[in-house]
DSSP file (Angstrom, degrees, kcal/mol; ACC not computed):
  #  RESIDUE AA STRUCTURE BP1 BP2  ACC     N-H-->O    O-->H-N    N-H-->O    O-->H-N    TCO  KAPPA ALPHA  PHI   PSI    X-CA   Y-CA   Z-CA
    1    1 A M     >        0   0    0      0, 0.0     4,-2.3     0, 0.0     5,-0.1   0.000 360.0 360.0 360.0 -48.6   34.8    9.8   46.2
    2    2 A T  H  >  +     0   0    0      1,-0.2     4,-2.6     2,-0.2     5,-0.2   0.852 360.0  56.6 -65.7 -31.8   32.0    7.3   46.6
    3    3 A Y  H  > S+     0   0    0      2,-0.2     4,-2.0     1,-0.2    -1,-0.2   0.916 107.9  47.3 -63.1 -42.5   29.6    9.7   45.0
    4    4 A L  H  > S+     0   0    0      2,-0.2     4,-2.3     1,-0.2    -2,-0.2   0.917 111.8  50.6 -64.4 -43.6   31.9    9.9   42.0
    5    5 A F  H  X S+     0   0    0     -4,-2.3     4,-2.6     1,-0.2    -2,-0.2   0.919 110.8  48.7 -60.5 -44.6   32.1    6.1   41.9
    6    6 A H  H  X S+     0   0    0     -4,-2.6     4,-2.7     1,-0.2    -1,-0.2   0.873 110.2  52.0 -64.7 -36.9   28.3    5.7   42.1
    7    7 A G  H  X S+     0   0    0     -4,-2.0     4,-2.2     2,-0.2    -1,-0.2   0.919 112.0  45.0 -64.9 -43.7   27.9    8.3   39.3
    8    8 A V  H  X S+     0   0    0     -4,-2.3     4,-2.4     2,-0.2    -2,-0.2   0.911 114.2  49.6 -65.8 -42.5   30.2    6.4   37.0
    9    9 A L  H  X S+     0   0    0     -4,-2.6     4,-2.5     2,-0.2    -2,-0.2   0.913 110.4  49.8 -63.8 -43.6   28.6    3.1   37.9
   10   10 A K  H  X S+     0   0    0     -4,-2.7     4,-2.4     1,-0.2    -1,-0.2   0.915 111.9  48.7 -61.4 -42.7   25.1    4.5   37.2
   11   11 A R  H  X S+     0   0    0     -4,-2.2     4,-2.4     2,-0.2    -2,-0.2   0.903 110.9  50.1 -64.4 -41.5   26.3    5.8   33.9
   12   12 A A  H  X S+     0   0    0     -4,-2.4     4,-2.2     2,-0.2    -2,-0.2   0.914 112.1  47.3 -64.0 -43.2   27.9    2.5   32.9
   13   13 A I  H  X S+     0   0    0     -4,-2.5     4,-2.5     2,-0.2    -2,-0.2   0.917 111.5  51.3 -64.3 -42.5   24.7    0.6   33.8
   14   14 A W  H  X S+     0   0    0     -4,-2.4     4,-2.4     1,-0.2    -2,-0.2   0.912 110.5  48.4 -61.9 -43.1   22.6    3.0   31.9
   15   15 A L  H  X S+     0   0    0     -4,-2.4     4,-2.4     2,-0.2    -1,-0.2   0.883 110.9  51.4 -64.8 -38.4   24.8    2.7   28.8
   16   16 A L  H  X S+     0   0    0     -4,-2.2     4,-2.5     2,-0.2    -2,-0.2   0.924 110.1  48.6 -62.8 -44.9   24.7   -1.1   29.1
   17   17 A V  H  X S+     0   0    0     -4,-2.5     4,-2.5     1,-0.2    -2,-0.2   0.918 112.5  48.7 -62.1 -44.4   20.8   -1.0   29.3
   18   18 A L  H  X S+     0   0    0     -4,-2.4     4,-2.3     2,-0.2    -1,-0.2   0.906 111.4  50.1 -61.9 -41.7   20.7    1.3   26.2
   19   19 A G  H  X S+     0   0    0     -4,-2.4     4,-1.9     2,-0.2    -2,-0.2   0.915 111.8  46.7 -64.4 -44.2   23.0   -1.0   24.3
   20   20 A I  H  X S+     0   0    0     -4,-2.5     4,-2.3     1,-0.2    -1,-0.2   0.910 112.5  51.2 -63.7 -42.0   21.0   -4.1   25.1
   21   21 A G  H  X S+     0   0    0     -4,-2.5     4,-2.6     1,-0.2    -2,-0.2   0.888 107.7  52.4 -62.2 -40.1   17.8   -2.3   24.2
   22   22 A A  H  X S+     0   0    0     -4,-2.3     4,-2.0     2,-0.2    -1,-0.2   0.901 110.1  47.9 -65.1 -39.9   19.3   -1.2   20.8
   23   23 A V  H  X>S+     0   0    0     -4,-1.9     5,-1.5     2,-0.2     4,-1.0   0.918 112.6  49.3 -66.2 -42.0   20.3   -4.7   19.9
   24   24 A A  H  <5S+     0   0    0     -4,-2.3     3,-0.5     1,-0.2    -2,-0.2   0.906 110.5  50.1 -64.0 -41.5   16.8   -6.0   20.9
   25   25 A V  H  <5S+     0   0    0     -4,-2.6    -1,-0.2     1,-0.2    -2,-0.2   0.890 110.3  49.9 -64.6 -39.2   15.1   -3.4   18.9
   26   26 A A  H  <5S-     0   0    0     -4,-2.0    -1,-0.2    -5,-0.2    -2,-0.2   0.678 103.5-133.5 -73.7 -16.3   17.2   -4.2   15.8
   27   27 A G  T  <5 +     0   0    0     -4,-1.0    84,-1.0    -3,-0.5     2,-0.6   0.772  53.8 148.1  71.0  24.5   16.4   -7.9   16.2
   28   28 A I      < -     0   0    0     -5,-1.5    -1,-0.2     1,-0.2    80,-0.2  -0.831  69.7  -9.8-101.1 122.7   20.1   -8.7   15.7
   29   29 A G  S    S+     0   0    0     78,-1.8     2,-0.2    -2,-0.6    -1,-0.2   0.656 118.8  88.2  72.7  14.7   21.5  -11.7   17.5
   30   30 A T  S    S-     0   0    0     -3,-0.3    -1,-0.3     1,-0.2     3,-0.1  -0.681  92.3 -58.1-129.9-177.8   18.3  -12.2   19.6
   31   31 A A  S    S-     0   0    0     -2,-0.2    -1,-0.2     1,-0.1    80,-0.2  -0.325  73.9 -87.9 -58.7 150.3   15.0  -13.9   19.4
   32   32 A P        -     0   0    0      0, 0.0    80,-0.3     0, 0.0    -1,-0.1  -0.272  42.5-111.7 -63.2 148.7   13.0  -12.7   16.3
   33   33 A L  E     -a  112   0A   0     78,-2.7    80,-2.5    -6,-0.1     2,-0.5  -0.504  38.6 -98.6 -74.8 148.9   10.8   -9.6   16.7
   34   34 A P  E     -a  113   0A   0      0, 0.0     2,-0.8     0, 0.0    80,-0.2  -0.582  32.5-147.1 -73.0 121.3    7.1  -10.2   16.5
   35   35 A F  E     +a  114   0A   0     78,-3.4    80,-3.0    -2,-0.5     2,-0.2  -0.808  37.8 147.9 -91.4 112.6    5.8   -9.4   13.0
   36   36 A E    >   -     0   0    0     -2,-0.8     3,-2.6    78,-0.2     4,-0.4  -0.708  56.9 -44.8-132.5-177.8    2.3   -8.0   13.3
   37   37 A S  T 3  S+     0   0    0      1,-0.3    -1,-0.1    -2,-0.2    84,-0.1  -0.310 129.8  21.5 -54.0 127.3    0.1   -5.5   11.5
   38   38 A G  T 3> S+     0   0    0     -3,-0.1     4,-1.5     3,-0.0    -1,-0.3   0.255  89.4 111.0  97.0 -11.2    2.3   -2.5   10.8
   39   39 A S  H <> S+     0   0    0     -3,-2.6     4,-2.4     1,-0.2     5,-0.2   0.877  72.8  57.0 -66.5 -36.9    5.6   -4.2   11.1
   40   40 A L  H  > S+     0   0    0     -4,-0.4     4,-2.7     1,-0.2    -1,-0.2   0.911 105.4  52.1 -60.7 -39.6    6.4   -3.9    7.4
   41   41 A E  H  > S+     0   0    0      2,-0.2     4,-3.0     1,-0.2    -1,-0.2   0.891 108.0  51.7 -62.2 -38.5    6.0   -0.1    7.7
   42   42 A K  H  X S+     0   0    0     -4,-1.5     4,-2.3     2,-0.2    -2,-0.2   0.919 110.5  48.3 -62.2 -43.9    8.5   -0.2   10.6
   43   43 A I  H  X S+     0   0    0     -4,-2.4     4,-0.6     2,-0.2    -2,-0.2   0.936 114.4  45.8 -62.3 -46.2   10.9   -2.1    8.4
   44   44 A L  H >< S+     0   0    0     -4,-2.7     3,-1.1     1,-0.2    -2,-0.2   0.927 112.4  50.6 -63.1 -45.6   10.5    0.3    5.5
   45   45 A D  H >< S+     0   0    0     -4,-3.0     3,-1.3     1,-0.3    -1,-0.2   0.879 106.6  54.4 -61.7 -38.5   10.8    3.4    7.8
   46   46 A S  H 3< S+     0   0    0     -4,-2.3    -1,-0.3     1,-0.3    -2,-0.2   0.643 113.4  44.2 -71.5 -12.1   14.0    2.1    9.4
   47   47 A R  T X< S+     0   0    0     -3,-1.1     3,-2.6    -4,-0.6    -1,-0.3  -0.038  77.9 163.1-120.1  29.8   15.5    1.8    5.9
   48   48 A A  T <  S+     0   0    0     -3,-1.3    94,-0.1     1,-0.3    -3,-0.1  -0.276  76.0   4.3 -54.0 126.0   14.3    5.1    4.4
   49   49 A G  T 3  S+     0   0    0     92,-0.6    -1,-0.3     1,-0.2    92,-0.2   0.586 112.0 107.3  75.6  11.0   16.4    5.7    1.2
   50   50 A K    <   -     0   0    0     -3,-2.6    -1,-0.2    -6,-0.2     2,-0.2  -0.963  65.9-127.9-125.7 138.0   18.2    2.4    1.5
   51   51 A P        +     0   0    0      0, 0.0     2,-0.3     0, 0.0    89,-0.2  -0.497  36.4 162.8 -76.3 151.3   17.9   -0.8   -0.6
   52   52 A F  E     -B  139   0A   0     87,-1.4    87,-2.8    -2,-0.2     2,-0.5  -0.981  36.1-119.2-160.2 167.4   17.3   -4.1    1.2
   53   53 A L  E     -Bc 138  83A   0     29,-2.8    31,-2.9    -2,-0.3     2,-0.6  -0.965  19.1-157.9-117.0 120.1   16.1   -7.7    0.6
   54   54 A L  E     -Bc 137  84A   0     83,-2.7    83,-2.7    -2,-0.5     2,-0.5  -0.883  13.6-166.9 -98.8 122.1   13.0   -8.9    2.5
   55   55 A V  E     -Bc 136  85A   0     29,-3.1    31,-2.9    -2,-0.6     2,-0.4  -0.945   8.7-159.3-119.8 119.3   13.0  -12.7    2.7
   56   56 A M  E     +Bc 135  86A   0     79,-3.4    79,-1.4    -2,-0.5     2,-0.3  -0.795  28.3 154.4 -93.4 135.7   10.0  -14.7    3.8
   57   57 A W  E     - c   0  87A   0     29,-2.2    31,-2.6    -2,-0.4     2,-0.3  -0.934  26.7-151.4-153.6 172.3   10.8  -18.2    5.0
   58   58 A S    >   -     0   0    0     -2,-0.3     3,-1.5    29,-0.2     6,-0.2  -0.990  29.7-121.7-149.6 152.4    9.6  -21.1    7.2
   59   59 A L  T 3  S+     0   0    0     -2,-0.3     6,-0.1     1,-0.3    -1,-0.1   0.778 114.6  56.6 -61.8 -27.0   11.1  -23.9    9.2
   60   60 A E  T 3  S+     0   0    0      1,-0.1    -1,-0.3     4,-0.0    -3,-0.0   0.260  86.4  93.2 -90.3  12.0    9.0  -26.3    7.1
   61   61 A C    X>  -     0   0    0     -3,-1.5     4,-1.1     1,-0.2     3,-0.8  -0.863  53.3-170.1-112.2  98.8   10.5  -25.1    3.8
   62   62 A P  H >> S+     0   0    0      0, 0.0     4,-1.3     0, 0.0     3,-0.6   0.892  88.8  53.2 -56.4 -42.4   13.5  -27.1    2.6
   63   63 A P  H 3> S+     0   0    0      0, 0.0     4,-2.2     0, 0.0     5,-0.1   0.812 101.3  62.8 -63.8 -24.8   14.4  -24.7   -0.2
   64   64 A C  H <> S+     0   0    0     -3,-0.8     4,-2.4     1,-0.2     5,-0.2   0.886  99.1  53.5 -64.9 -37.9   14.4  -21.9    2.4
   65   65 A R  H <X S+     0   0    0     -4,-1.1     4,-1.6    -3,-0.6    -1,-0.2   0.909 109.8  47.0 -65.0 -41.4   17.3  -23.5    4.2
   66   66 A K  H  X S+     0   0    0     -4,-1.3     4,-1.9     1,-0.2    -1,-0.2   0.906 112.0  51.5 -64.5 -41.2   19.4  -23.7    1.0
   67   67 A E  H  X S+     0   0    0     -4,-2.2     4,-2.7     1,-0.2    -2,-0.2   0.878 105.5  55.1 -63.9 -38.1   18.5  -20.0    0.3
   68   68 A M  H  X S+     0   0    0     -4,-2.4     4,-2.3     2,-0.2    -1,-0.2   0.882 106.0  51.7 -64.3 -37.5   19.6  -19.0    3.9
   69   69 A D  H  X S+     0   0    0     -4,-1.6     4,-2.1     2,-0.2    -1,-0.2   0.918 110.6  48.9 -63.5 -41.6   23.0  -20.6    3.3
   70   70 A L  H  X S+     0   0    0     -4,-1.9     4,-2.9     1,-0.2    -2,-0.2   0.920 110.1  51.1 -62.2 -43.9   23.3  -18.6    0.0
   71   71 A L  H  X S+     0   0    0     -4,-2.7     4,-2.4     1,-0.2    -2,-0.2   0.898 108.5  51.7 -62.4 -40.2   22.2  -15.4    1.8
   72   72 A A  H  X S+     0   0    0     -4,-2.3     4,-1.6     2,-0.2    -1,-0.2   0.921 112.6  45.8 -61.8 -43.2   24.9  -15.9    4.5
   73   73 A E  H  X S+     0   0    0     -4,-2.1     4,-2.1     1,-0.2    -2,-0.2   0.918 112.1  50.6 -65.7 -43.6   27.6  -16.4    1.8
   74   74 A M  H  X S+     0   0    0     -4,-2.9     4,-2.5     1,-0.2     7,-0.2   0.871 108.3  53.0 -64.2 -36.4   26.4  -13.3   -0.1
   75   75 A R  H  < S+     0   0    0     -4,-2.4    -1,-0.2     2,-0.2    -2,-0.2   0.870 108.1  50.8 -66.3 -35.8   26.5  -11.2    3.0
   76   76 A R  H  < S+     0   0    0     -4,-1.6    -2,-0.2     1,-0.2    -1,-0.2   0.911 116.4  40.9 -65.8 -40.8   30.1  -12.3    3.6
   77   77 A Q  H  < S+     0   0    0     -4,-2.1    -2,-0.2     1,-0.2    -1,-0.2   0.818 126.7  33.4 -74.4 -32.1   31.0  -11.3    0.1
   78   78 A H    ><  -     0   0    0     -4,-2.5     3,-2.4    -5,-0.2    -1,-0.2  -0.773  63.1-176.0-130.7  85.2   28.9   -8.1    0.0
   79   79 A P  T 3  S+     0   0    0      0, 0.0    -1,-0.1     0, 0.0    -4,-0.1   0.715  82.9  64.2 -57.4 -21.5   28.8   -6.4    3.4
   80   80 A K  T 3  S+     0   0    0      2,-0.1     2,-0.5    85,-0.0    -5,-0.1   0.675  73.4 112.1 -74.7 -15.7   26.4   -3.8    2.1
   81   81 A L    <   -     0   0    0     -3,-2.4     2,-0.7    -7,-0.2   -29,-0.1  -0.438  55.5-160.1 -64.8 112.5   23.7   -6.4    1.5
   82   82 A D        -     0   0    0     -2,-0.5   -29,-2.8   -31,-0.2     2,-0.4  -0.868  12.1-176.5 -98.8 116.2   20.9   -5.7    3.9
   83   83 A V  E     -c   53   0A   0     -2,-0.7    27,-0.7   -31,-0.2     2,-0.5  -0.928  13.8-166.1-116.4 136.6   18.7   -8.7    4.5
   84   84 A V  E     -cd  54 110A   0    -31,-2.9   -29,-3.1    -2,-0.4     2,-0.4  -0.991  13.0-153.9-119.8 122.7   15.6   -8.8    6.6
   85   85 A L  E     -cd  55 111A   0     25,-2.8    27,-2.3    -2,-0.5     2,-0.4  -0.799  10.2-173.5 -97.7 136.0   14.3  -12.3    7.4
   86   86 A V  E     -cd  56 112A   0    -31,-2.9   -29,-2.2    -2,-0.4     2,-0.4  -0.948   9.7-156.3-130.1 112.4   10.6  -12.9    8.2
   87   87 A S  E     -cd  57 113A   0     25,-2.7    27,-2.7    -2,-0.4   -29,-0.2  -0.709   7.6-155.7 -85.9 135.3    9.6  -16.4    9.4
   88   88 A T        +     0   0    0    -31,-2.6   -30,-0.1    -2,-0.4    -1,-0.1   0.273  59.5 113.0 -92.4  10.8    6.0  -17.3    8.8
   89   89 A D  S    S-     0   0    0    -32,-0.3    25,-0.2     1,-0.1     2,-0.1  -0.225  77.9 -84.9 -75.7 171.7    6.0  -19.9   11.6
   90   90 A E    >   -     0   0    0      1,-0.1     3,-2.2    25,-0.1    -1,-0.1  -0.437  33.6-114.9 -78.6 152.7    4.1  -19.5   14.8
   91   91 A M  G >  S+     0   0    0      1,-0.3     3,-1.9    23,-0.2     4,-0.2   0.788 112.5  70.5 -57.1 -29.2    5.4  -17.5   17.7
   92   92 A E  G 3  S+     0   0    0      1,-0.3     3,-0.3     2,-0.1    -1,-0.3   0.682  94.6  56.7 -63.0 -15.5    5.6  -20.7   19.8
   93   93 A R  G <>  +     0   0    0     -3,-2.2     4,-2.6     1,-0.2     3,-0.3   0.158  69.1 117.7-101.3  17.7    8.5  -21.8   17.5
   94   94 A A  H <> S+     0   0    0     -3,-1.9     4,-2.7     1,-0.2     5,-0.2   0.869  74.1  52.2 -54.6 -41.5   10.6  -18.7   18.3
   95   95 A D  H  > S+     0   0    0     -3,-0.3     4,-2.3     1,-0.2    -1,-0.2   0.905 111.3  46.8 -64.0 -40.1   13.4  -20.8   19.8
   96   96 A Q  H  > S+     0   0    0     -3,-0.3     4,-2.5     2,-0.2    -2,-0.2   0.895 112.4  50.3 -67.4 -39.8   13.6  -23.0   16.7
   97   97 A V  H  X S+     0   0    0     -4,-2.6     4,-2.6     2,-0.2     5,-0.2   0.931 111.1  48.9 -63.2 -45.5   13.5  -20.0   14.4
   98   98 A T  H  X S+     0   0    0     -4,-2.7     4,-2.4    -5,-0.2    -2,-0.2   0.921 112.4  48.4 -59.9 -44.7   16.4  -18.4   16.4
   99   99 A A  H  X S+     0   0    0     -4,-2.3     4,-2.9     1,-0.2    -1,-0.2   0.892 111.6  49.8 -64.1 -40.0   18.4  -21.6   16.2
  100  100 A A  H  X S+     0   0    0     -4,-2.5     4,-1.5     2,-0.2    -2,-0.2   0.925 110.7  49.1 -65.9 -44.2   17.8  -22.0   12.5
  101  101 A V  H  <>S+     0   0    0     -4,-2.6     5,-2.6     1,-0.2     3,-0.4   0.937 115.9  43.4 -59.8 -46.8   18.9  -18.4   11.8
  102  102 A K  H ><5S+     0   0    0     -4,-2.4     3,-2.0     1,-0.2     5,-0.3   0.907 109.4  57.4 -64.9 -42.2   22.0  -18.9   13.8
  103  103 A G  H 3<5S+     0   0    0     -4,-2.9    -1,-0.2     1,-0.3    -2,-0.2   0.758 106.1  50.1 -62.1 -25.1   22.6  -22.3   12.3
  104  104 A H  T 3<5S-     0   0    0     -4,-1.5    -1,-0.3    -3,-0.4    -2,-0.2   0.316 120.9-108.1 -95.4   8.2   22.7  -20.8    8.9
  105  105 A G  T < 5S+     0   0    0     -3,-2.0     3,-0.2    -5,-0.1    -3,-0.2   0.762  89.4 114.6  75.7  25.3   25.2  -18.1   10.0
  106  106 A L    > < +     0   0    0     -5,-2.6     3,-2.0    -6,-0.2    -4,-0.2   0.034  25.5 122.7-114.1  25.2   22.6  -15.3    9.9
  107  107 A E  T 3  S+     0   0    0     -5,-0.3   -78,-1.8     1,-0.3   -77,-0.2   0.702  74.6  54.9 -63.9 -18.7   22.5  -14.4   13.6
  108  108 A K  T 3  S+     0   0    0     -3,-0.2     2,-0.4   -80,-0.2    -1,-0.3   0.170  90.1 101.8 -96.5  17.6   23.5  -10.8   12.8
  109  109 A T  S <  S-     0   0    0     -3,-2.0   -80,-0.4   -82,-0.1     2,-0.1  -0.843  85.2-105.3-103.8 136.1   20.6  -10.5   10.5
  110  110 A E  E     - d   0  84A   0    -27,-0.7   -25,-2.8    -2,-0.4     2,-0.4  -0.408  46.6-167.9 -59.9 128.5   17.4   -8.7   11.4
  111  111 A S  E     - d   0  85A   0    -84,-1.0   -78,-2.7   -27,-0.2     2,-0.3  -0.972  14.0-177.7-131.6 137.2   14.8  -11.4   12.0
  112  112 A W  E     -ad  33  86A   0    -27,-2.3   -25,-2.7    -2,-0.4     2,-0.4  -0.864  10.0-154.9-127.6 161.1   11.0  -11.3   12.5
  113  113 A L  E     -ad  34  87A   0    -80,-2.5   -78,-3.4    -2,-0.3   -25,-0.2  -0.993  33.5 -99.8-141.8 129.7    8.4  -14.0   13.2
  114  114 A F  E     -a   35   0A   0    -27,-2.7   -23,-0.2    -2,-0.4   -78,-0.2  -0.191  35.9-178.9 -49.2 131.4    4.7  -13.9   12.4
  115  115 A A        +     0   0    0    -80,-3.0   -78,-0.2   -25,-0.1    -1,-0.1  -0.431  59.7  25.6-131.4  55.4    2.7  -12.9   15.5
  116  116 A G  S    S-     0   0    0    -80,-0.1     2,-0.2     0, 0.0   -25,-0.1  -0.973 110.3 -22.6 171.5-174.8   -0.8  -13.0   14.2
  117  117 A P     >  -     0   0    0      0, 0.0     4,-2.3     0, 0.0     5,-0.2  -0.375  54.1-146.0 -60.2 120.0   -3.1  -14.5   11.6
  118  118 A A  H  > S+     0   0    0      1,-0.2     4,-3.0    -2,-0.2     5,-0.2   0.879  95.0  53.6 -57.1 -42.9   -0.8  -15.6    8.7
  119  119 A Q  H  > S+     0   0    0      1,-0.2     4,-2.1     2,-0.2    -1,-0.2   0.912 110.8  46.4 -61.6 -42.4   -3.3  -14.9    6.0
  120  120 A R  H  > S+     0   0    0     -3,-0.2     4,-2.0     2,-0.2    -1,-0.2   0.909 114.4  47.4 -66.3 -42.5   -3.8  -11.3    7.2
  121  121 A L  H  X S+     0   0    0     -4,-2.3     4,-2.0     2,-0.2    -2,-0.2   0.899 111.1  50.9 -68.9 -39.8   -0.1  -10.7    7.5
  122  122 A R  H  X S+     0   0    0     -4,-3.0     4,-3.0    -5,-0.2     7,-0.2   0.929 110.5  50.0 -60.0 -44.0    0.7  -12.2    4.1
  123  123 A Y  H  < S+     0   0    0     -4,-2.1    -2,-0.2    -5,-0.2    -1,-0.2   0.884 108.4  52.4 -62.2 -39.3   -2.0   -9.9    2.6
  124  124 A E  H  < S+     0   0    0     -4,-2.0    -1,-0.2     1,-0.2    -2,-0.2   0.878 113.0  44.8 -65.2 -36.9   -0.5   -6.9    4.3
  125  125 A I  H  < S-     0   0    0     -4,-2.0    -2,-0.2     1,-0.3    -1,-0.2   0.938 140.9 -13.7 -69.1 -47.6    2.9   -7.7    2.9
  126  126 A D    ><  -     0   0    0     -4,-3.0     3,-2.3    -5,-0.2    -1,-0.3  -0.794  51.6-153.0-162.1 109.3    1.6   -8.4   -0.6
  127  127 A P  T 3  S+     0   0    0      0, 0.0    -4,-0.1     0, 0.0    -3,-0.1   0.721 100.8  56.9 -58.5 -20.1   -2.0   -8.9   -1.6
  128  128 A G  T 3  S+     0   0    0     -5,-0.1     2,-0.5    -6,-0.1    -5,-0.1   0.362  86.5  95.1 -92.2   5.4   -0.8  -11.1   -4.5
  129  129 A W    <   -     0   0    0     -3,-2.3    -3,-0.2    -7,-0.2    -4,-0.1  -0.865  46.6-178.6-102.7 125.3    1.2  -13.5   -2.3
  130  130 A Y        -     0   0    0     -2,-0.5    -1,-0.1    -7,-0.0    -7,-0.1   0.213  62.5 -82.0-108.7  13.5   -0.7  -16.7   -1.3
  131  131 A G  S    S+     0   0    0      1,-0.3    -2,-0.1    -9,-0.1   -43,-0.1   0.398  74.6 149.2 108.2  -3.0    2.0  -18.2    0.9
  132  132 A E        -     0   0    0      2,-0.0    -1,-0.3     1,-0.0    18,-0.1  -0.364  43.3-106.1 -64.0 144.5    4.4  -19.9   -1.5
  133  133 A M  S    S+     0   0    0     16,-0.1    18,-0.2     1,-0.1     2,-0.2  -0.970  87.1  33.1-142.4 155.6    7.9  -20.0   -0.2
  134  134 A P  S    S+     0   0    0      0, 0.0    16,-3.0     0, 0.0     2,-0.4   0.563  74.9 172.6 -68.2 157.2   10.5  -19.0   -0.3
  135  135 A R  E     -BE  56 149A   0    -79,-1.4   -79,-3.4    14,-0.2     2,-0.3  -0.998   5.3-177.4-136.7 130.2    9.3  -15.6   -1.3
  136  136 A S  E     -BE  55 148A   0     12,-2.7    12,-2.8    -2,-0.4     2,-0.4  -0.923  16.4-153.4-131.9 154.8   11.6  -12.6   -1.5
  137  137 A Y  E     -BE  54 147A   0    -83,-2.7   -83,-2.7    -2,-0.3     2,-0.7  -0.981   8.1-152.7-131.0 119.2   11.2   -8.9   -2.2
  138  138 A F  E     -BE  53 146A   0      8,-2.8     8,-1.8    -2,-0.4     2,-0.5  -0.830  18.0-165.9 -89.4 114.4   14.1   -6.8   -3.7
  139  139 A Y  E     -BE  52 145A   0    -87,-2.8   -87,-1.4    -2,-0.7     6,-0.2  -0.878   4.8-152.1-102.7 131.1   13.6   -3.2   -2.5
  140  140 A D    >   -     0   0    0      4,-2.4     3,-1.9    -2,-0.5   -90,-0.2  -0.300  42.9 -85.1 -87.1-176.9   15.5   -0.4   -4.1
  141  141 A A  T 3  S+     0   0    0      1,-0.3   -92,-0.6   -92,-0.2   -91,-0.2   0.756 133.3  49.9 -63.5 -24.2   16.4    2.9   -2.3
  142  142 A N  T 3  S-     0   0    0    -93,-0.1    -1,-0.3     2,-0.1     3,-0.1   0.365 118.4-114.4 -91.8   4.0   13.0    4.3   -3.2
  143  143 A H    <   +     0   0    0     -3,-1.9     2,-0.4     1,-0.3    -2,-0.1   0.698  65.2 149.1  64.8  24.1   11.4    1.2   -1.9
  144  144 A K        -     0   0    0      2,-0.0    -4,-2.4     1,-0.0     2,-0.3  -0.730  35.4-155.5 -74.5 135.4   10.1    0.2   -5.3
  145  145 A R  E     -E  139   0A   0     -2,-0.4     2,-0.4    -6,-0.2    -6,-0.2  -0.840  25.5-155.2-125.9 157.2   10.1   -3.6   -5.0
  146  146 A A  E     -E  138   0A   0     -8,-1.8    -8,-2.8    -2,-0.3     2,-0.3  -0.998  21.1-143.1-125.4 127.2   10.3   -6.7   -7.2
  147  147 A A  E     -E  137   0A   0     -2,-0.4     2,-0.4   -10,-0.2   -10,-0.2  -0.687  13.3-168.9 -92.7 143.9    8.8  -10.0   -5.8
  148  148 A V  E     -E  136   0A   0    -12,-2.8   -12,-2.7    -2,-0.3     2,-0.4  -0.985   6.2-158.9-133.4 121.5   10.4  -13.3   -6.5
  149  149 A S  E     +E  135   0A   0     -2,-0.4   -14,-0.2   -14,-0.2     2,-0.1  -0.833  62.2  30.3 -96.7 139.4    8.7  -16.7   -5.7
  150  150 A G  S    S-     0   0    0    -16,-3.0   -14,-0.1    -2,-0.4     2,-0.1  -0.243 107.2 -35.8  99.6 167.1   11.1  -19.6   -5.3
  151  151 A A        -     0   0    0    -18,-0.2     2,-0.1    -2,-0.1   -87,-0.1  -0.336  63.9-120.8 -64.5 136.3   14.6  -19.9   -4.1
  152  152 A L        -     0   0    0     -4,-0.1     2,-0.3    -2,-0.1    -1,-0.1  -0.380  21.9-142.3 -72.6 155.6   16.9  -17.1   -5.0
  153  153 A E    >>  -     0   0    0      1,-0.1     4,-1.8    -2,-0.1     3,-0.7  -0.882  22.2-115.6-118.0 153.4   20.0  -17.7   -7.0
  154  154 A E  H 3> S+     0   0    0     -2,-0.3     4,-2.8     1,-0.2     5,-0.2   0.873 115.0  56.9 -54.2 -40.9   23.4  -16.0   -6.6
  155  155 A A  H 3> S+     0   0    0      1,-0.2     4,-2.4     2,-0.2    -1,-0.2   0.861 105.0  52.0 -62.7 -36.1   23.1  -14.3  -10.1
  156  156 A Q  H <> S+     0   0    0     -3,-0.7     4,-2.1     2,-0.2    -1,-0.2   0.938 113.1  43.4 -64.2 -46.7   19.8  -12.7   -9.1
  157  157 A I  H  X S+     0   0    0     -4,-1.8     4,-2.6     1,-0.2    -2,-0.2   0.913 114.0  50.9 -66.4 -42.1   21.2  -11.2   -5.9
  158  158 A Q  H  X S+     0   0    0     -4,-2.8     4,-2.2    -5,-0.2    -2,-0.2   0.913 110.4  48.9 -61.9 -43.8   24.4  -10.1   -7.7
  159  159 A A  H  X S+     0   0    0     -4,-2.4     4,-1.5     2,-0.2    -1,-0.2   0.901 112.2  48.9 -63.6 -41.0   22.5   -8.4  -10.5
  160  160 A W  H  X S+     0   0    0     -4,-2.1     4,-2.7     2,-0.2     5,-0.3   0.926 110.0  51.3 -64.6 -44.2   20.3   -6.6   -8.0
  161  161 A L  H  X S+     0   0    0     -4,-2.6     4,-2.3     1,-0.2    -2,-0.2   0.904 109.2  50.4 -59.2 -41.8   23.4   -5.5   -6.0
  162  162 A E  H  < S+     0   0    0     -4,-2.2    -1,-0.2     1,-0.2    -2,-0.2   0.830 112.4  48.6 -65.6 -30.7   25.0   -4.1   -9.1
  163  163 A H  H  < S+     0   0    0     -4,-1.5    -2,-0.2    -5,-0.2    -1,-0.2   0.911 118.4  36.8 -74.6 -43.7   21.8   -2.2   -9.9
  164  164 A V  H  < S+     0   0    0     -4,-2.7    -2,-0.2     1,-0.3    -3,-0.2   0.704 126.8  37.6 -86.7 -19.4   21.3   -0.6   -6.4
  165  165 A Y     <        0   0    0     -4,-2.3    -1,-0.3    -5,-0.3    -2,-0.1  -0.569 360.0 360.0-126.2  68.5   25.0   -0.1   -5.8
  166  166 A P              0   0    0      0, 0.0    -1,-0.1     0, 0.0    -4,-0.1   0.510 360.0 360.0 -64.0 360.0   26.4    1.0   -9.2
């Protein structure tokens, strides 16, 4: 009897550990994942054949905060909208980044934070991007992308959604 109980308990603990690990890997509801060389490829690979919106932002960017509110509202209206947030702030600000994401109602959104030289990481994302923010990338299912500098507008997101989800 105790052997059966221990087996069930071990299995329950193992499932709990796997569940926590899955949430941490997805970067959902947790501290942001470290965005380093190769992270964009990980994001692309995890979304093979799926459209998504990559949003670059910073704590020091007032238009980014307004854009995050818009993204939260658009996600409520369109559950298929897949958004990936990448903060260009320093890793030392991870707690502030987490609080900002949560404060804008995006705590269930995959979130990353620069963990290396910003110039090198920006170049890896887009050689034509010099750091202006907000900066967003609309990826279609084939991962062809369109870059947008400046705050997104609801009409832009709506038009893209209609294009990728006809």
